[in-house]
C-alpha positions as CSV (number, residue, x, y, z in Angstrom):
1,M,-23.9,-6.0,10.0
2,S,-25.2,-7.8,6.9
3,E,-23.4,-10.7,5.3
4,T,-23.0,-8.7,2.1
5,A,-21.2,-5.9,4.0
6,T,-18.9,-8.4,5.7
7,T,-18.0,-10.0,2.4
8,D,-17.4,-6.7,0.7
9,W,-14.9,-5.4,3.2
10,L,-13.1,-8.7,3.4
11,D,-13.0,-9.0,-0.4
12,M,-11.6,-5.5,-0.5
13,L,-8.9,-6.4,2.0
14,K,-8.0,-9.5,0.0
15,E,-7.8,-7.5,-3.2
16,Q,-5.7,-4.8,-1.6
17,T,-3.4,-7.5,-0.1
18,R,-2.9,-9.1,-3.6
19,T,-2.1,-5.6,-5.0
20,G,0.3,-5.0,-2.1
21,E,2.1,-8.3,-2.8
22,Q,2.5,-7.3,-6.5
23,M,3.8,-3.9,-5.5
24,G,6.2,-5.4,-3.1
25,T,7.8,-7.2,-6.1
26,Q,7.3,-4.5,-8.8
27,V,8.5,-1.4,-6.9
28,P,12.1,-2.6,-6.2
29,E,12.3,-3.8,-9.9
30,M,11.2,-0.4,-11.1
31,L,13.5,1.5,-8.9
32,A,16.5,-0.7,-10.0
33,K,16.0,0.3,-13.6
34,P,18.6,2.9,-14.6
35,E,16.2,4.5,-17.1
36,I,13.6,5.4,-14.5
37,T,12.9,9.2,-14.5
38,L,12.4,11.6,-11.7
39,D,8.8,12.1,-12.8
40,Q,8.2,8.4,-12.8
41,V,9.6,8.1,-9.3
42,K,7.5,11.0,-8.1
43,A,4.3,9.5,-9.6
44,L,5.1,6.1,-8.0
45,F,5.6,7.8,-4.7
46,Q,2.3,9.6,-5.0
47,A,0.5,6.3,-6.0
48,L,1.9,4.5,-3.0
49,E,0.9,7.3,-0.6
50,T,-2.6,7.3,-2.0
51,Q,-2.7,3.5,-1.6
52,A,-1.4,3.7,2.0
53,E,-4.1,6.3,2.8
54,F,-6.8,4.1,1.4
55,V,-5.6,1.0,3.4
56,E,-5.5,3.2,6.5
57,R,-9.1,4.2,6.0
58,L,-10.0,0.5,5.3
59,T,-8.3,-0.5,8.5
60,A,-10.3,2.1,10.5
61,I,-13.5,0.9,8.9
62,L,-12.7,-2.7,9.8
63,E,-11.9,-1.7,13.4
64,D,-15.1,0.4,13.6
65,N,-17.2,-2.6,12.5
66,G,-15.7,-4.9,15.1
67,Y,-13.8,-7.3,12.8
68,D,-11.6,-9.9,14.4
69,F,-8.0,-9.1,15.6
70,D,-6.5,-11.3,12.8
71,I,-8.3,-9.3,10.1
72,I,-7.3,-5.9,11.6
73,S,-3.8,-7.2,12.0
74,A,-3.7,-8.2,8.3
75,A,-4.9,-4.7,7.3
76,E,-2.2,-3.1,9.6
77,R,0.5,-5.2,8.0
78,L,-0.7,-4.1,4.6
79,E,-0.5,-0.5,5.8
80,D,3.1,-1.1,6.9
81,K,3.9,-2.6,3.6
82,Y,2.7,0.4,1.7
83,A,4.5,2.7,4.1
84,D,7.8,0.8,3.7
85,L,7.4,0.9,-0.1
86,A,6.7,4.6,-0.1
87,A,9.8,5.1,2.1
88,E,11.9,3.1,-0.3
89,V,10.7,5.3,-3.2
90,A,11.2,8.4,-1.2
91,E,14.9,7.4,-0.7
92,K,15.3,6.9,-4.4
93,L,13.7,10.3,-5.0
94,K,16.0,11.9,-2.5
95,G,19.0,10.3,-4.2
96,M,17.9,11.3,-7.7
97,K,17.4,14.9,-6.5
98,A,20.8,15.0,-4.8
99,G,22.6,13.4,-7.7
């Protein structure tokens, strides 16, 4: 594995982690706004699902390339974060559809 490839995957993980941290703050704020629409919640859910799928693929790539356990673990935590956020949005969506 070349040094460039290593740096690229690690940089990608770092960038995704920063995005995940921002989403962890922004999603609850967005969901708390009374003016949020059903279409916005649907779009947010889809975006989080897409992000979760991307991080899942990234985790698999890291595993396949023999990265250290700590790096794989960080990627898995990020996967969990996106899954939790998507579940939170799904609950909001469910509530909006019922109400």
